[in-house]
C-alpha positions as CSV (number, residue, x, y, z in Angstrom):
1,X,27.7,28.3,41.5
2,X,29.7,25.9,39.5
3,X,33.0,24.8,41.1
4,X,36.2,24.1,39.2
5,X,38.3,21.1,39.8
6,X,40.4,20.8,41.9
7,X,38.7,22.7,44.6
8,X,41.8,22.5,46.7
9,X,43.3,24.9,44.3
10,X,40.5,27.0,43.0
11,X,39.0,27.7,46.4
12,X,42.0,29.7,47.5
13,X,43.1,33.3,46.8
14,X,42.0,35.3,43.8
15,X,41.9,34.6,40.1
16,X,45.3,35.4,38.5
17,X,45.8,37.0,35.1
18,X,44.5,34.5,32.6
19,X,47.7,34.7,30.6
20,X,49.8,33.3,33.6
21,X,47.1,30.6,34.2
22,X,47.2,29.6,30.6
23,X,51.0,29.5,30.5
24,X,50.9,27.2,33.6
25,X,48.5,25.0,31.7
26,X,50.8,24.9,28.7
27,X,53.7,23.7,30.8
28,X,51.5,21.0,32.4
29,X,50.6,19.8,28.9
30,X,54.3,19.9,27.9
31,X,55.1,17.7,30.8
32,X,52.4,15.3,29.7
33,X,53.8,15.2,26.1
34,X,57.3,14.6,27.6
35,X,55.9,11.6,29.5
36,X,54.3,10.1,26.4
37,X,57.5,10.5,24.6
38,X,59.6,8.9,27.3
39,X,57.1,5.9,27.3
40,X,57.3,5.7,23.5
41,X,61.0,5.6,23.7
42,X,61.0,2.8,26.2
43,X,58.6,0.8,24.3
44,X,60.5,1.4,21.0
45,X,63.8,0.5,22.6
46,X,62.4,-2.8,23.8
47,X,60.5,-3.6,20.5
48,X,62.9,-2.4,17.8
49,X,66.4,-2.6,19.2
50,X,66.7,-6.3,18.9
51,X,70.4,-6.1,18.0
52,X,71.3,-4.8,21.5
53,X,71.9,-7.4,24.2
54,X,68.8,-8.0,26.4
55,X,69.8,-7.0,30.0
56,X,71.1,-3.5,29.2
57,X,68.2,-2.8,26.7
58,X,65.5,-4.1,29.1
59,X,66.8,-2.0,32.1
60,X,67.1,1.1,29.9
61,X,63.7,0.5,28.5
62,X,62.2,0.2,31.9
63,X,63.9,3.2,33.2
64,X,62.4,5.4,30.3
65,X,59.0,4.0,30.8
66,X,59.4,4.7,34.5
67,X,60.4,8.2,33.8
68,X,57.4,8.6,31.5
69,X,55.1,7.5,34.3
70,X,56.7,10.0,36.7
71,X,56.4,12.9,34.4
72,X,52.6,13.3,34.6
73,X,52.8,13.1,38.4
74,X,55.5,15.9,38.4
75,X,53.2,17.8,35.9
76,X,50.2,17.8,38.3
77,X,52.3,18.6,41.3
78,X,54.0,21.5,39.6
79,X,50.9,22.8,38.0
80,X,49.2,22.7,41.4
81,X,52.0,24.4,43.4
82,X,52.4,27.1,40.8
83,X,48.7,27.8,40.5
84,X,48.3,28.0,44.3
85,X,51.3,30.4,44.4
86,X,49.7,32.6,41.7
87,X,46.4,32.7,43.4
88,X,47.8,33.5,46.9
89,X,50.4,36.1,45.8
90,X,53.4,34.0,46.9
91,X,56.7,33.6,44.9
92,X,56.6,30.8,42.3
93,X,57.9,27.5,43.6
94,X,61.3,26.1,42.4
95,X,61.2,23.4,39.8
96,X,61.8,20.1,41.8
97,X,60.3,17.5,39.5
98,X,62.7,17.5,36.5
99,X,65.8,16.3,38.5
100,X,64.5,12.7,39.0
101,X,63.5,12.6,35.2
102,X,67.0,13.9,34.2
103,X,68.7,11.2,36.4
104,X,66.6,8.4,35.1
105,X,67.2,9.5,31.4
106,X,70.9,9.8,32.0
107,X,71.2,6.4,33.5
108,X,69.2,5.0,30.6
109,X,71.5,6.7,28.1
110,X,74.5,5.5,29.8
111,X,73.2,2.0,29.9
112,X,72.3,2.1,26.2
113,X,75.8,3.5,25.4
114,X,77.5,0.7,27.4
115,X,75.3,-1.8,25.8
116,X,76.2,-0.6,22.3
117,X,79.9,-0.6,23.2
118,X,79.8,-4.1,24.7
119,X,77.9,-5.5,21.6
120,X,80.5,-4.5,19.1
């Protein structure tokens, strides 16, 4: 018998409706895309926003890249918790991973805004 990865998820409970599993996978992939976009914003901010003063730009850029690195971790943990809940008949878990990303993005946005206002 062929085993699916990760066994820590697929060896529990029963197979849920395929529509719910596929929706969970789409959410996982959306978080991956979000992570890539956050990294791209951080790189673009550092590479192309040369008219902004360096300290604020660098910190905001680093925060965006950090958020982009956290997003796939959140994606994996969220996918795993949701899949396990569906397989074992438990209620779906609350979303707990988007709060750190929201905070990092807000801080980066405030830094960029402050840097723009100071530069003028």
